C-alpha positions in Angstrom: 11.1 -34.9 -26.3 11.7 -32.5 -23.3 13.1 -34.1 -20.1 12.1 -33.1 -16.4 14.8 -33.1 -13.9 12.6 -33.1 -11.0 12.4 -35.9 -8.7 8.9 -36.8 -7.1 10.3 -38.2 -4.0 12.1 -34.7 -3.3 8.5 -33.1 -3.6 7.2 -35.7 -1.3 9.9 -34.9 1.1 8.8 -31.4 1.0 5.1 -32.5 1.9 6.7 -34.5 4.7 8.4 -31.4 6.3 5.1 -29.5 6.1 3.4 -32.4 8.0 6.3 -32.3 10.8 5.6 -28.6 10.6 1.8 -28.9 11.2 2.5 -31.3 14.0 4.8 -28.8 15.6 2.4 -26.2 15.6 -0.1 -28.3 16.9 2.0 -29.4 19.8 2.9 -25.7 20.6 -0.9 -25.1 20.9 -1.4 -27.8 23.2 1.2 -26.1 25.3 -0.4 -22.8 25.0 -3.7 -24.5 26.1 -1.9 -26.2 28.9 -1.1 -22.7 30.3 -4.2 -21.3 29.7 -5.7 -24.2 31.6 -3.2 -24.2 34.7 -4.1 -20.4 35.2 -7.6 -21.2 36.0 -7.3 -20.8 39.7 -6.0 -17.2 38.9 -9.4 -15.6 39.5 -8.8 -12.0 38.8 -8.8 -9.4 35.8 -5.1 -10.1 35.2 -6.0 -13.9 35.1 -8.6 -13.2 32.6 -6.4 -11.2 30.6 -3.7 -13.7 30.5 -6.2 -16.5 29.4 -7.6 -14.2 26.7 -4.2 -13.3 25.5 -3.2 -17.0 25.3 -6.5 -17.7 23.2 -5.4 -15.0 20.9 -1.7 -16.4 20.9 -2.9 -19.9 20.1 -5.0 -18.3 17.2 -1.9 -16.7 15.5 0.3 -20.0 16.0 -2.6 -21.9 14.3 -3.5 -19.6 11.5 -0.6 -21.1 8.9 -2.3 -24.8 9.2 -5.1 -24.6 6.5 -2.4 -23.1 4.2 0.2 -25.7 4.8 -2.4 -28.4 4.3 -3.6 -27.1 1.0 0.3 -26.9 0.1 0.4 -30.6 0.9 -2.3 -31.5 -1.3 -0.9 -29.5 -4.1 2.6 -30.9 -3.7 1.2 -34.6 -3.8 -0.5 -33.7 -7.2 2.6 -32.3 -8.3 4.6 -35.4 -7.3 1.8 -37.5 -9.1 2.1 -35.6 -12.3 5.8 -36.0 -12.3 5.3 -39.8 -11.6 3.1 -40.2 -14.5 5.4 -37.8 -16.8 8.3 -40.0 -15.9 6.7 -43.1 -16.9 6.2 -41.9 -20.5 
């Protein structure tokens, strides 16, 4: 019988790192929102351009989150499969 030399806990560690990355992205987005909101008294074209730019930047920063979340789910399934395989 073939053996697998993969530790499911290492895969779960990768999943945990992805979760930390998602949290860091969300923290960065909160800071971007803070910058955008603090510019509210800046009532001219440049202020509006700044707020629009911050909104675009926030979108770029948040863009990878759905992919990271989907990857987390796949990693957990892989870890569970390895758990099952290692019990046999």
